N, C-alpha and C positions, 0 to 999 in steps of 0.2 A: 757313294757305299749305302746311302739308304734303301737299296734296294735289301740290304747283306740285314736290316731290323727283320724281328719278325717272321725267320720265314721256317723256322725248324714249330710247324704247328699240332699244338695239341687242344683236347678236348677245353683248354682255359691257355687263350694266347696270350693275355695280359701277363700270367704268372713267367717270372721270371725263369732265365734256363736256370738261374744259380739265384740263392739268396740263404746269407747269411745271417743270421739273430743272435745277439748276444754273442757271438764265440770267442772265446778266451783260451790262451793257453800259455800255463803255467811248469818248467822243466822241474823235474826234481831237484831240491836242494835250492831254488830260486827266490829270492826274496820277492820278485817282480814278477809281472808276466811277460811274457816275451809279446804276449799280443791280448789285450784289454777290450773286452766286451764290443768284440767289432760288428757295424753291423752293414749289410753292400748287397745292392743288387745289383746281377750281370745281366741286362736284355736278351732276349736270342737274337742270337747271329754278329752280337759285337765284338770287339775288340777292345778290350779293358786292359791297360796296364796297371799293373803296383809298383809305385817307384816311392822312392824316400832314401833317407842317411840311412848306413850300417850300421845295424841292431833296430832298423823299424816294424821287422816281423814280416816281410812281402814274401821272402823263400816260407817261412815255418804257416802263413796262409795261404800261398798255393797249395802245399802239402797236405794242409788240414781239409782240402775242399775233396782228395781223392785218398786220404788217410791214410797216406804214408806216416803222417803223425794223425795221433787220435787229439781232437780238441779237449781242450777240460772241462770246459762247459758249454753250453748254446748249442744252436741246432744249422745243419749246413745240407738245404737240401738243391739237388738237382732236377731237371723236370718234373717238382713241385714233388719230389720225396726224399723223404729225408736219409742223408746215406749211410745212418746207422744201424736203418733198418735192414741192411742187405750185406749180405756177406763182403770182408773188406775186396778180396780175390774177386769178384764176382764185378764187383764196383767198377774197378780198376780198369778191368776188361771192357770196359764201356766208357772210359775217357782217353783220350790219347795225350800223353803227355812226351814232353821233350825240353832234354839240359843240353846244357851247355857243349859238356865235357861230349854230348851225343850219345854215349853207352853203347855203340853197337857191340855185336859177339863178335871176337877179331878171328873165329875160329868157322863162321858162318860168312858164305857168299852174301850178297849185296840182295838177292832174291830171298833167302831162308831169313837174313834178316829182316824183310819189309812182311815177311810172313809169317813173322812168329805170334802174333794174337791170333788170326784168322786159323792157323794151325790148331794153339789152344782152346780154340773153339771146336774143332772137329769141320773146319768145312774140306769139302771133297777138293782134289787133287788139282781138278783141272779149273775150278772154281776160283782156289787158291790162286795159281796161274794168270788166272786172266785177269786177276783184283792187284795182284804185283804188277802185269804191265800197261796197264789201266795208270796205275798211282806211278810208274818208271815215268810215263810220258806227262801226266800231270805236273810231278815236280819237275821235270827235263832232267830228268837220267836219262842217256843215251842205255839202250836195252841192251849193248853187247857190253854193258859194263854190270850187267846183273848177275854173271858170273868169277867177277874178280871178288876180292876179299876188302876190308875195310882200309889195309892198311897200303893200297892201293889205290887210293883215294887223295884227292885233296880235302884239306876241311872245310871247304866250303859243299864240295859232293857229298861230305860225311852229313852233314847238318842237314842235306837234301834226303837222303836216305832216312834219318829218322826222325822227318816230317812224316814222309811215306809209311814210315813203320807204323807212326802215330795216326797214321790216318788210314789205316788197311781194313780193320773191322767199322772202318761208317762212324765213328764216334760223333754225339753230338757235340760236345764237349774236347778245346783241347787247352791244357796245360801249359805253358812254355814258361822255362826258368832260365833268364840267361841266352836267349837259343842262339845267339851269333855274339855274343863274348868273346868265342877265342879264336874268331878269325881277323883279319887287316881291316883298315876302314874301308876298303877299297869292296872288298866282297863283302864285308856286311852291309852296307850301303845296298849294294843288287839283291842280296839275300832279303833284303826289308822288303824290296822293289813285287820280289818274285812273293812272299808273303802276302802283297796287299793284292798282286795278280791270282793267287790261289784264293785268295779266299772271296773274290769277287764270282771262282766258279766254283768252291766247295759250301761257301756260306757257313760255317761252323761258328759256334759261342768261344770268343777264345782270350783266356786270360793270362796277360803275358807281365813276367816278371823283368824288370832292366832298372840299370844303375842310369841310364842313359837317359835325359830327357829331352834331347833332338829326337830320339827312337820313338819315344812316346807320342812324342805331340806328330812323327810322322804319321805311324801306324794305327796308332789306337782313336777309338770314337771317345771313350772317354778315360779319363787318369783318375787315381786314387791317390794321392799324395798321402804317404803315412809320414808319421816324426813317430819317434824312438815309444817303446810300447804297442804299436800296433793303432796307433790313434788315426783315425782319418780327418786331418787337418781338411782336405777339401776334396769333393767328389764332382767333376767335371768336365767338358767336354775341353779338347786342346786349347781351342779358343777363347774362351770362360778365363781357363784357370791362367791364361798368361794376360788377358785383358784385366781381370776382376783380380788380383790372389784375396783369397777371405781374410786373410793376417799374415802378421809381420813374418811368422814364418816359411808361409806358402811363397811373400814376396822375396826374400832372402833367399829361400830355395830356387825359383825360376829365373834370378839374377837380373841385374840392370837389361840386359839386353835383349827384355823378353818381347818387343815391340818389333828386335830384327828376324827373332821365333816366329813371332805371328804372320811374318812374311811369306815365312814357308808354307802355310797354310792355305791359302788364298793362289788362284790363278791369273795371270792375264788376263784371261777367258773372265775373269768374274766380275772386271770393270767394263764401265760404257768406255769405247775406243774415243779418241780425237780421231775426226776426219782426215787429217796432215795436208803437207802442200801437197798434193796430188792430183796429177792430170792426166789424159787420155792423153798417149803418142801421138798420134793423130791433131791436134790440139794448134790452134795458131800461139806463134811464140809469145804474143801481144796476153793472152791470156794466159801462160805458163807465167808472164813476168807479173801479172795481176795475184796471182794466186801464192808466188814467193812474197809481195809487198801485205797482203793479208794475214800472213801468218810470221811474218817477221823473221823470216829466214833465209841465210842462201843456196839452197837448197830446193830442186823442184824433182818429185819423185814422178816416175812414170809407168802406167800401168797400160795392157791392151787387153781387154774385155776382161778387168779386173787381177789378171796376170800381171806381177809387179816385175819390172824391166830394168829398173835403176834407178839411184838419183842421180842429178845431171846439175854442173854448179850454175851457181847464177850467171856467171859472165860468159856462159855459150847459150843460156837461152838467152840473155840480151843480145846477141850476136846476130838474132834475125833469122839463123836457119831455120830449116825444119828440125825439129824436136827430134824425128826420128832416127836426124841423122850426127845426133848428140853424143858426144861420150859420155857413156854410162858407168857409173861406181854401183858396182852389186853393194849393199848393205852390211857392213861390218854390225853396226847396230841394228840386229835383230832380235826377235823374240816370236815364239811360237804362243796360240790361246793358252797349250797347255805349259808354258815355264810360268814357273811360280814367281809371286812377286818382289821375291829374292834376289832369284836370279835376274830379274828386268831390273831390278834396282843396280846392282852392277852393270850391268848395261849399259844406263844412263851416266852415271857418274863418271864413264868410261868412253862415252862416246862426244863427237864432236858435231853428231850431225841429229836428225830425228830417229827414234827407236821404233823400226816399222814392226809392225805385228804382219806374220805371215804364215796361213795354214801350211801345212804339208803339199797340198796340192799348188802351192807359191802364190796365189789368188792373197791379193793386199786385205786385211784387214780394217787395219786406220795405224796411228800410231798411240805410243802410250808415253805419258809425261810422270815427272817427278810429282807433279799435283795431283794427277789422279791415281797416283801411290799412295799419298799424303790421304785424300780423301780416301780410302779404302781402308785403312787403318782406325782414321776417326769413325766410322763406320763399325759393323760387326763383318768380319769375316767368317766365312763357314770353315770348319773342318773338315778333315777327311771324308768324314761321315756323309757331310752334306754337297760336297763336292762333287761325290761320282755319283750322285742323282741321277 
């Protein structure tokens, strides 16, 4: 996702899309600040996740950015402009906002919901209609659904409509408050993937509030882990947060299984592959036995011009017949270069043969081993932003 960095160009490309300096909020009657003197920069085109325990001020911080909540002190800049120097309603029309319960207007069609902000801005009908159809395609809404009403859609479909509505006026900044918290885990995972796909296309600056560390690790370029009172305990890439917790609070929050979470940040394609016990199908059986002995295994992989044909057991190779005539077993232990190291580890732990790395077109890339994965953990695993570069 490095291509998502610095894509919204202004006169000063180094200016963060969002900058908070000394921002605090104390609600009337409270003895302590909900957010205390927060400094935070959000790079252009990045996804930043705000996460932390209940009462840490993550939602308050998000709402201060678009002035749904007015800060008690400090400055907030978007695209280098102080948000307090413009009317609040004008500010919000330039910021996309997605919430957990979506907040669609029940009496309006899906098309009318998506068109809410463009209509308020006075766009012409033809332009609005084109934008609605475009966004329906971008977020995966069947255009046949545009004439329906929100209660006729599933929770996941409604969430897509909410995202489309937030993007309707093409704002540079998108704020998301627990956007997928109201859907089941399967739909949640699918929507997370769709958010990443969408981000590759629309390239927005996104601030996401979540209580789910796995979600933050999966989708964010950087994570701001807040403590009670809006204290930023660590602001780092997902890998750095998991690899090098800044203090005891961060270490406890990310948990003892942080190494397993790191495995979800890198893919098999990030590792150097083992060549594996593989030989061309036309090779001599004796050469096949030599490969088996060299790799100290009981299986031989056959390829034909790099296309993987299957595994052959040692006893068949030792029989002396042509390798092309041997019975082949397709690899149950198989991963793709795009598979995460976490999923590859699960395959390794349950397999009895070498784990083959095979492209979508069936070509053999090599094998992945437990030792290679351990080596990846010992090094610096790339986060989501680097993986998509």
